[in-house]
C-alpha positions in Angstrom: -6.1 5.2 14.9 -6.7 1.8 13.6 -4.2 -0.2 12.7 -4.7 -3.6 10.9 -3.1 -6.3 8.8 -3.7 -9.8 8.6 -0.4 -12.0 9.6 0.3 -15.1 7.6 -3.3 -15.0 6.4 -3.5 -17.1 3.4 -5.8 -14.7 1.5 -5.2 -12.1 -1.3 -5.3 -8.9 -1.0 -4.9 -6.1 -3.1 -4.2 -2.4 -2.3 -7.6 0.2 -4.7 -5.6 3.8 -5.2 -8.8 5.9 -3.5 -7.6 8.5 -7.0 -9.9 8.3 -10.3 -10.0 5.9 -12.9 -10.0 2.2 -10.7 -6.7 2.0 -10.2 -4.9 -0.9 -8.1 -1.1 -1.1 -6.9 0.8 -3.6 -9.1 3.7 -5.1 -10.5 4.9 -3.9 -14.0 5.1 -5.8 -16.8 3.4 -8.7 -14.9 7.3 -9.7 -14.4 7.5 -10.7 -10.6 11.1 -10.3 -9.7 13.6 -8.4 -7.8 13.4 -5.2 -8.2 10.5 -5.0 -10.8 9.5 -1.6 -10.1 5.9 -1.1 -8.6 2.9 0.8 -10.5 -0.7 1.6 -11.1 -2.4 -0.7 -13.4 -6.5 -1.7 -13.9 -7.6 -3.5 -11.1 -8.0 -6.7 -12.2 -6.7 -9.5 -9.0 -4.5 -11.1 -10.4 -0.8 -12.1 -10.0 0.7 -8.8 -10.0 -1.8 -7.2 -8.3 -2.0 -10.1 -5.2 -0.2 -8.6 -1.7 -0.2 -10.7 1.8 0.1 -7.7 4.5 2.1 -8.7 7.6 1.7 -6.5 10.1 3.7 -8.6 12.9 6.5 -8.1 10.4 5.9 -4.7 8.9 6.0 -7.0 5.5 4.6 -6.3 1.8 5.1 -9.2 0.8 3.6 -10.4 -3.2 2.4 -13.8 -3.3 2.8 -15.6 -6.1 6.4 -14.8 -5.1 6.4 -14.4 -1.3 10.3 -14.7 -0.8 10.0 -11.1 -2.3 8.6 -7.8 -0.5 7.9 -4.1 -1.5 10.4 -1.9 -0.5 12.1 1.0 -1.8 15.1 1.6 -4.2 16.6 5.7 -4.8 17.5 6.5 -8.1 19.9 9.0 -9.5 18.8 12.5 -9.8 15.4 11.8 -8.5 15.0 12.5 -4.0 12.2 10.3 -4.2 12.9 6.6 -3.6 10.9 4.0 -5.7 9.0 1.5 -5.0 10.0 -1.9 -6.9 10.4 -6.2 -5.2 12.7 -6.9 -3.2 13.9 -10.0 -1.5 12.2 -10.2 1.7 15.7 -11.2 3.3 17.1 -7.3 2.5 14.0 -5.5 2.8 14.8 -2.8 5.0 11.0 -1.6 5.8 9.0 -1.5 8.6 5.3 -0.4 6.3 2.8 -0.2 8.2 -1.0 0.4 6.9 -3.4 2.5 8.3 -6.5 2.1 8.0 -8.1 4.8 9.3 -5.7 7.7 7.1 -5.6 4.4 4.3 -2.1 4.9 4.0 1.0 3.3 3.5 4.1 3.9 5.5 7.2 3.6 7.2 10.1 5.7 8.7 12.4 6.1 6.4 15.6 8.2 6.9 13.9 10.1 10.3 10.8 10.8 8.0 7.9 9.2 7.6 6.9 8.5 4.4 4.3 7.3 2.6 3.1 5.3 -1.1 2.6 7.8 -3.3 1.6 8.8 -6.5 3.6 11.7 -7.7 2.0 14.4 -8.1 -1.7 13.2 -7.5 -3.1 16.0 -5.3 -2.6 18.1 -8.4 -3.2 16.1 -11.3 -5.5 14.7 -12.2 -3.8 13.5 -15.1 -1.1 11.7 -12.8 -3.9 9.1 -12.1 -3.3 6.9 -15.1 -2.0 3.2 -15.6 1.7 2.7 -15.9 2.8 5.1 -13.4 5.7 4.2 -11.1 5.1 4.7 -7.5 6.9 6.6 -5.3 7.5 7.5 -1.0 7.1 10.9 -0.3 6.6 12.6 3.0 3.5 11.6 4.6 0.5 14.0 3.7 -2.6 12.3 3.9 -3.5 13.8 0.6 -4.8 11.4 -2.0 -2.5 10.1 -3.8 -1.8 8.4 -0.8 -4.8 6.9 -0.2 -5.1 2.6 -0.5 -8.1 -0.1 0.7 -6.4 -2.2 1.4 -9.2 -5.3 0.6 -9.5 -9.0 -1.1 -8.0 -9.0 -4.1 -11.4 -10.9 -5.8 -13.2 -7.5 -4.4 -11.7 -5.8 -7.5 -13.3 -2.2 -7.6 -15.1 -1.2 -10.2 -14.0 1.3 -13.2 -14.9 5.0 -13.5 -18.3 3.4 -15.5 -20.0 0.2 -15.6 -19.6 -2.2 -17.1 -21.9 -2.9 -20.1 -23.6 -5.6 -18.2 -22.6 -5.5 -14.3 -23.0 -7.8 -12.1 -25.8 -7.5 -9.8 -23.3 -7.6 -7.4 -21.0 -4.7 -8.8 -24.3 -2.6 -9.1 -25.3 -2.9 -6.0 -21.1 -1.8 -4.8 -21.7 1.6 -7.4 -24.6 1.8 -6.9 -25.9 1.8 -10.3 -29.7 1.9 -12.2 -30.2 1.0 -16.2 -32.7 2.8 -17.4 -33.7 2.1 -21.4 -32.6 5.3 -23.6 -32.6 4.4 -26.7 -33.2 1.8 -29.7 -30.4 2.3 -32.3 -30.4 -0.2 -35.2 -29.2 -3.2 -33.4 -28.0 -0.9 -30.2 -29.9 -1.2 -27.1 -28.6 2.3 -25.3 -29.2 2.3 -21.9 -27.9 5.3 -19.4 -26.6 4.7 -15.7 -28.7 6.5 -12.7 -26.8 6.2 -9.8 -30.6 7.3 -8.3 -33.1 5.0 -8.3 -35.7 7.3 -9.7 -33.4 7.6 -12.3 -32.9 11.2 -12.2 -29.6 12.1 -12.7 -26.9 10.6 -15.5 -24.1 9.3 -14.0 -22.8 7.3 -17.2 -23.9 6.0 -20.8 -23.9 2.5 -22.2 -24.4 1.1 -25.9 -25.0 -2.5 -26.2 -26.5 -4.3 -29.2 -27.8 -6.9 -28.7 -26.2 -9.7 -31.4 -24.8 -13.4 -29.7 -21.6 -12.6 -32.0 -18.3 -14.2 -31.0 -16.9 -11.2 -33.2 -18.6 -8.0 -30.1 -18.1 -4.4 -29.3 -19.9 -2.5 -26.8 -18.7 1.0 -25.8 -19.6 2.8 -21.8 -18.9 6.7 -21.3 -19.0 8.4 -17.7 -18.7 12.0 -20.2 -15.1 11.9 -19.6 -13.9 8.5 -19.9 -14.5 6.1 -22.0 -14.2 1.8 -22.4 -14.1 -0.2 -25.5 -14.8 -3.9 -25.2 -14.5 -6.6 -27.5 -14.8 -10.0 -28.5 -12.0 -11.1 -31.5 -13.6 -15.4 -31.2 -10.5 -16.4 -30.0 -9.9 -18.1 -26.6 -9.5 -15.0 -24.1 -8.7 -17.1 -20.9 -5.9 -17.9 -23.1 -4.0 -14.2 -22.6 -2.3 -12.8 -20.0 -4.9 -10.2 -17.9 -2.7 -7.4 -19.8 -2.3 -7.0 -23.1 -1.1 -3.8 -25.3 -3.6 -3.3 -28.5 -3.2 -0.5 -31.0 -6.2 0.8 -32.4 -8.2 2.4 -35.4 -10.8 4.3 -35.6 -12.2 4.2 -38.9 -11.1 4.0 -42.6 -8.5 7.0 -42.1 -8.1 7.5 -38.9 -4.3 6.9 -36.9 -3.3 3.7 -35.0 -3.1 4.4 -31.0 -1.5 2.0 -28.2 -3.3 1.9 -25.1 -3.3 -0.7 -22.5 -5.9 -2.9 -21.9 -7.2 -6.0 -19.6 -9.2 -9.6 -20.2 -12.7 -9.1 -17.9 -15.0 -11.0 -17.3 -16.8 -8.5 -15.6 -20.6 -10.5 -16.9 -19.7 -13.8 -15.8 -19.5 -15.5 -18.7 -17.4 -15.7 -22.6 -14.0 -12.9 -21.6 -13.7 -9.8 -22.8 -10.9 -7.8 -23.9 -11.0 -4.2 -22.5 -9.4 -1.5 -23.3 -10.4 2.3 -21.5 -10.1 5.8 -22.9 -8.8 8.4 -20.5 -10.4 11.7 -20.8 -11.9 12.3 -23.6 -10.4 12.3 -26.1 -11.5 12.9 -29.9 -9.9 9.9 -31.1 -13.0 9.6 -34.1 -15.0 6.9 -32.0 -18.2 8.8 -32.3 -17.7 8.3 -36.3 -16.7 5.0 -36.6 -18.2 3.0 -38.5 -14.7 0.2 -37.9 -12.7 -0.3 -35.4 -9.1 -2.5 -36.0 -7.7 -3.8 -33.2 -4.2 -5.4 -32.9 -3.2 -8.1 -30.5 -0.1 -9.7 -29.9 -2.6 -12.2 -32.1 -3.0 -10.4 -35.1 -5.3 -8.0 -36.5 -8.8 -8.1 -36.5 -11.1 -5.8 -38.2 -15.3 -5.2 -36.3 -17.4 -3.7 -38.0 -19.9 -1.4 -35.7 -23.1 -1.9 -37.4 -26.0 0.8 -37.3 -23.1 3.1 -36.7 -25.0 6.5 -37.8 -28.6 5.7 -36.0 -26.2 4.5 -32.2 -23.4 7.7 -32.5 -25.9 9.9 -32.7 -28.1 8.7 -30.0 -25.0 8.1 -28.1 -23.9 11.1 -28.4 -27.8 13.1 -27.4 -27.4 10.3 -24.4 -23.8 12.2 -23.3 -25.5 14.8 -22.9 -27.8 14.4 -20.1 -24.4 13.1 -18.1 -23.7 16.7 -18.4 -27.2 18.0 -17.9 -27.5 19.5 -21.3 -30.9 17.9 -22.4 -32.9 15.5 -20.5 -33.6 11.7 -21.1 -36.4 11.9 -23.5 -38.9 9.7 -20.6 -38.1 12.9 -18.5 -37.5 16.0 -20.6 -41.2 17.1 -18.7 -40.2 17.1 -15.5 -36.4 18.1 -16.1 -36.8 20.5 -18.0 -36.9 22.9 -15.2 -34.3 22.2 -13.2 -32.2 21.9 -16.6 -29.1 24.5 -16.0 -28.4 23.0 -11.8 -28.2 19.4 -13.8 -25.6 20.4 -16.5 -23.4 22.6 -12.9 -24.3 19.6 -10.6 -22.5 17.0 -13.3 -20.0 19.2 -14.3 -19.1 18.8 -10.7 -19.3 15.7 -10.1 -17.0 15.0 -13.3 -14.4 17.5 -12.9 -12.8 20.5 -15.3 -10.9 18.1 -16.9 -13.7 18.2 -19.5 -14.3 22.2 -19.0 -10.5 22.8 -20.2 -10.2 20.5 -23.3 -10.9 22.9 -26.5 -12.1 19.8 -28.1 -15.7 19.3 -25.7 -16.4 23.9 -25.2 -19.1 23.3 -28.3 -20.9 21.1 -25.1 -20.6 23.9 -22.3 -20.1 27.6 -23.6 -21.7 30.5 -25.2 -21.3 30.8 -28.4 -20.0 34.5 -27.6 -17.7 33.0 -24.5 -16.8 30.5 -27.5 -15.7 33.4 -29.7 -13.6 35.1 -26.4 -11.5 31.6 -26.2 -11.0 31.4 -29.7 -9.6 34.6 -29.7 -6.9 33.6 -26.3 -6.4 30.6 -28.1 -4.8 32.8 -31.0 -2.8 35.1 -29.0 -1.5 32.7 -26.7 -0.4 30.5 -30.0 3.6 32.1 -29.7 3.6 33.3 -27.0 6.3 33.0 -24.1 5.6 31.8 -21.0 2.2 32.0 -19.1 -0.4 32.4 -21.2 -4.6 32.0 -21.0 -6.2 30.1 -18.3 -3.8 29.4 -15.1 -6.7 28.1 -12.9 -8.8 25.7 -12.1 -12.6 26.7 -14.2 -14.7 25.1 -11.5 -13.0 26.8 -8.4 -11.2 30.1 -9.8 -8.5 28.8 -7.2 -4.7 26.7 -8.8 -4.9 25.9 -5.0 -6.0 22.2 -4.5 -9.7 21.9 -3.8 -12.1 19.2 -2.0 -15.6 19.6 -2.5 -17.3 19.4 0.8 -21.3 20.2 1.9 -20.9 20.9 -2.0 -24.6 22.9 -3.0 -25.8 23.6 -6.6 -29.2 25.8 -6.5 -31.6 27.8 -9.7 -31.6 31.2 -8.3 -32.7 33.0 -11.3 -34.5 32.1 -14.4 -35.7 34.8 -16.9 -36.1 33.1 -20.4 -33.0 32.1 -22.2 -30.6 33.2 -19.1 -30.5 31.3 -15.4 -28.3 32.1 -13.1 -27.2 29.4 -10.9 -24.8 29.5 -7.8 -22.6 27.0 -6.1 -21.5 26.2 -2.4 -19.1 24.4 -1.2 -16.6 24.2 1.5 -13.1 23.4 1.1 -12.3 20.0 3.0 -8.8 20.3 1.7 -7.8 23.0 4.2 -8.5 23.0 7.8 -10.6 24.9 9.1 -12.2 24.7 6.0 -13.2 27.7 4.2 -16.7 28.3 2.7 -17.0 29.2 -1.0 -19.2 30.6 -3.9 -18.9 30.3 -7.1 -21.6 31.7 -9.8 -22.4 30.4 -12.6 -24.5 32.8 -16.1 -26.0 30.2 -18.2 -27.4 30.7 -21.5 -30.4 29.1 -23.8 -29.3 27.6 -27.2 -30.1 25.4 -29.9 -28.8 23.2 -28.2 -29.6 23.8 -24.8 -28.3 25.5 -21.8 -24.1 26.7 -21.8 -22.0 29.0 -20.1 -21.9 32.5 -20.6 -19.7 33.3 -18.0 -18.5 32.3 -14.5 -18.0 34.7 -11.4 -15.9 33.4 -8.8 -14.7 36.0 -5.4 -13.2 38.6 -6.8 -13.5 38.1 -10.6 -15.1 36.7 -13.7 -13.8 34.4 -16.3 -15.0 36.7 -19.3 -13.1 39.2 -17.7 -9.7 37.2 -18.1 -10.3 37.3 -22.3 -10.6 41.6 -22.0 -7.5 43.0 -24.1 
């Protein structure tokens, strides 16, 4: 076991969540004052995310307010204490940071309790900006894992920035490859392989030098929208709230935003759109942003050229179609690439009704639609109640993942997925088999065979 802390160290530190979303431990609203809750927020390294861990004293101090420490407080009706700031001289907890297990724990009421993202071990959506942190009996799963590192060493966002610095590109192993030119837009696909095999994200940025500017990136699940409104963004606080309208008739949507200095030059306002929600972005010819300084409307020039190419790049993330430069070399492995991309991205895309047409065959789509109608007025559980990638309801952590195309005949292919579920000890070996059909838009899932049943069997009367 390795325990470490920098007692009396002057360097500011941050706690980086090991869960999805590029989130850090943060003082809510930037209000560094007593009783302010501790939350998750997009990593920016600012004062609300700067702490000093004193291992000798067992204290986690705010750098901006060294008299305040992270402490627990009980809430009526909640058996799990919440994390807040409190005066250090009133702090009863002696925190231990275990770098091997990546958790922060204290002995509370004869129980070892750890910093915890509530229910994050079973629901990835709990990893979101604004999620309040609690302490919970230690179990070692991902929602209790935090990496303590220098505050300036910001983790990469879930997607690479449109113009990553060389240090960031090395950190996330992001290798950009030109994908297409769409009017004034330059589209790139990002690979985690220096040879260019596989796509983990798509980026679109224009080639202009306008101070009112846009750029976009997505990993197929979440999207980053960045813009500059022509004002000096260096005077903004690190976190702001913005309201966005996509297109001329779309409903306004509220987002938490941060100020990004990713390319080392003029800062950008960064908005993270989670879970690939259908907000109309891929159809927008303009985007209206309402920030604390008022309304800014930014046109999306050449939108008719941009969005079709952007959608085509998105398809390469899941392996639905190949990028032009690699179509010939990857055509033979496209079915396996599609499934491999799904396991890399997670089952959230499959569960999203708005994304079904990207992944499922026409016959399976009809069965799903029929079930949706059947469940519309149902009382209680109805429909799919398991993870589509595993067929399980329990927590699954993928170890020794192997994706193999085992058969192909004309427009049909079979892909087998083998893995060990490392959430349990010993880790059981599991197999899931995908039957795929090639249609006009690419490869689609026609059925999934789990250990004891198939996906199509769940739609039978």
